ROZA-883771 format. One record per atom (N, C-alpha, C): x, y, z. Coordinates in steps of 0.02 Angstrom, whole numbers, padded with zeros to 5 digits, always signed. Example, Ala and Ser with C-alpha at 12.3 -4.5 7.8 and 13.67 -1.06 7.14 Angstrom:
BEGIN
+00660-00284+00390;+00615-00225+00390;+00660-00165+00390;+00642-00112+00354;+00684-00053+00357;+00645+00002+00394;
This chain:
BEGIN
-01177+02661+01377;-01128+02631+01422;-01177+02589+01467;-01148+02516+01474;-01182+02468+01515;-01143+02497+01589;-01195+02455+01645;-01178+02475+01700;-01197+02421+01750;-01161+02410+01791;-01199+02356+01846;-01163+02376+01908;-01207+02339+01951;-01195+02361+02028;-01123+02299+02055;-01078+02326+02094;-01048+02280+02125;-01020+02300+02192;-00973+02257+02206;-00956+02261+02282;-00877+02260+02303;-00863+02307+02347;-00783+02281+02361;-00783+02240+02413;-00733+02193+02410;-00756+02145+02452;-00662+02144+02500;-00654+02092+02536;-00615+02069+02584;-00530+02102+02538;-00494+02148+02575;-00419+02160+02531;-00446+02212+02484;-00496+02253+02479;-00509+02318+02436;-00511+02271+02343;-00527+02214+02353;-00533+02188+02285;-00622+02201+02265;-00629+02211+02201;-00679+02224+02165;-00712+02174+02112;-00762+02153+02124;-00779+02090+02087;-00817+02102+02020;-00782+02108+01962;-00810+02120+01903;-00866+02077+01869;-00918+02090+01860;-00966+02054+01837;-00951+01990+01775;-00974+01930+01805;-00955+01888+01738;-00970+01899+01667;-01039+01947+01666;-01051+01962+01600;-00998+02015+01561;-00973+02053+01619;-00938+02115+01584;-00851+02063+01573;-00842+02013+01613;-00770+01980+01583;-00785+01949+01531;-00857+01918+01507;-00878+01890+01457;-00854+01940+01390;-00886+01994+01400;-00891+02037+01345;-00828+02067+01326;-00770+02064+01373;-00716+02094+01358;-00648+02051+01346;-00689+01981+01359;-00629+01912+01328;-00590+01895+01390;-00609+01932+01460;-00563+01921+01523;-00573+01844+01548;-00502+01816+01582;-00511+01741+01596;-00468+01762+01666;-00486+01716+01700;-00442+01722+01762;-00366+01715+01758;-00329+01750+01791;-00256+01776+01782;-00227+01829+01714;-00294+01857+01684;-00268+01890+01642;-00250+01960+01662;-00206+02003+01625;-00186+02066+01668;-00224+02125+01636;-00249+02183+01682;-00300+02222+01667;-00245+02291+01695;-00257+02339+01655;-00245+02406+01654;-00294+02443+01697;-00278+02481+01766;-00324+02502+01797;-00303+02598+01798;-00342+02640+01781;-00344+02697+01786;-00400+02729+01811;-00367+02797+01861;-00396+02830+01894;-00421+02902+01856;-00482+02920+01841;-00494+02964+01806;-00541+03015+01856;-00508+03072+01883;-00559+03096+01922;-00587+03046+01991;-00654+03039+01989;-00693+02996+02039;-00707+02940+01987;-00686+02904+01932;-00698+02844+01900;-00630+02797+01898;-00663+02741+01899;-00603+02702+01881;-00617+02647+01831;-00568+02665+01780;-00571+02630+01710;-00523+02543+01722;-00557+02507+01689;-00528+02440+01693;-00525+02424+01623;-00458+02406+01586;-00458+02381+01507;-00409+02316+01510;-00407+02272+01468;-00363+02214+01458;-00319+02252+01440;-00247+02229+01478;-00179+02241+01461;-00180+02251+01381;-00200+02192+01328;-00188+02183+01296;-00212+02238+01225;-00275+02271+01243;-00312+02315+01222;-00263+02379+01211;-00220+02394+01274;-00180+02455+01281;-00138+02432+01234;-00101+02375+01239;-00034+02351+01189;-00047+02345+01110;-00120+02342+01107;-00125+02337+01047;-00138+02420+00995;-00165+02467+01047;-00168+02532+01029;-00116+02560+01028;-00047+02546+01067;-00004+02576+01076;+00040+02560+00992;+00036+02490+00992;+00047+02447+00917;+00038+02505+00860;-00014+02529+00863;-00058+02555+00811;-00027+02622+00788;-00022+02643+00854;+00023+02732+00852;+00091+02718+00836;+00126+02665+00835;+00201+02670+00819;+00215+02634+00763;+00152+02600+00718;+00152+02559+00650;+00188+02621+00611;+00153+02680+00606;+00174+02708+00549;+00268+02735+00558;+00284+02723+00621;+00367+02742+00622;+00418+02667+00619;+00371+02612+00608;+00414+02553+00605;+00444+02548+00510;+00512+02521+00516;+00506+02526+00434;+00481+02451+00402;+00475+02476+00340;+00428+02427+00300;+00449+02362+00289;+00523+02347+00307;+00538+02269+00304;+00601+02275+00350;+00626+02225+00357;+00666+02208+00424;+00653+02210+00498;+00697+02222+00539;+00688+02215+00609;+00726+02276+00644;+00681+02311+00671;+00698+02355+00714;+00751+02345+00774;+00744+02272+00812;+00776+02235+00840;+00847+02226+00809;+00855+02201+00749;+00914+02161+00710;+00945+02224+00716;+00914+02294+00679;+00955+02344+00669;+00984+02369+00725;+00948+02386+00777;+00978+02402+00835;+01040+02365+00876;+01028+02275+00865;+01091+02265+00881;+01148+02267+00855;+01142+02271+00782;+01192+02286+00737;+01228+02345+00732;+01193+02402+00762;+01215+02457+00771;+01257+02453+00840;+01233+02426+00898;+01271+02410+00945;+01329+02382+00935;+01332+02326+00900;+01383+02294+00889;+01438+02330+00842;+01425+02370+00805;+01462+02412+00758;+01503+02466+00812;+01459+02498+00855;+01501+02537+00912;+01535+02501+00961;+01538+02443+00974;+01569+02418+01001;+01630+02402+00988;+01623+02374+00919;+01698+02373+00905;+01742+02440+00879;+01715+02488+00880;+01757+02568+00901;+01786+02590+00950;+01747+02545+01015;+01796+02577+01078;+01858+02544+01086;
C-alpha cells in the first residue's frame, strides 16, 4: 500500500496528493466516497463503488429486457385496477 504525508487545511479539507489522484483517475469535481474504519479514513471514487454494486446485482438482472420497463408496466396495470 502506498503512503504519503498530507495536511489538513482550512475548513477541514484534506489535500490528496497529485500522484494519488492520477492513479485513481480523479479530477477536480469528481465525487468520492469517504468511509471511516476505526481510526482510518478511506477515500475511493464513487464510480468504483457503483461498479462494485452493479457487479453484485448483475446476477439478479433479467437476461433480456429492461427492469425499469417491466416495473412501469406493472405499475400501469395496477393503476388500471384501482
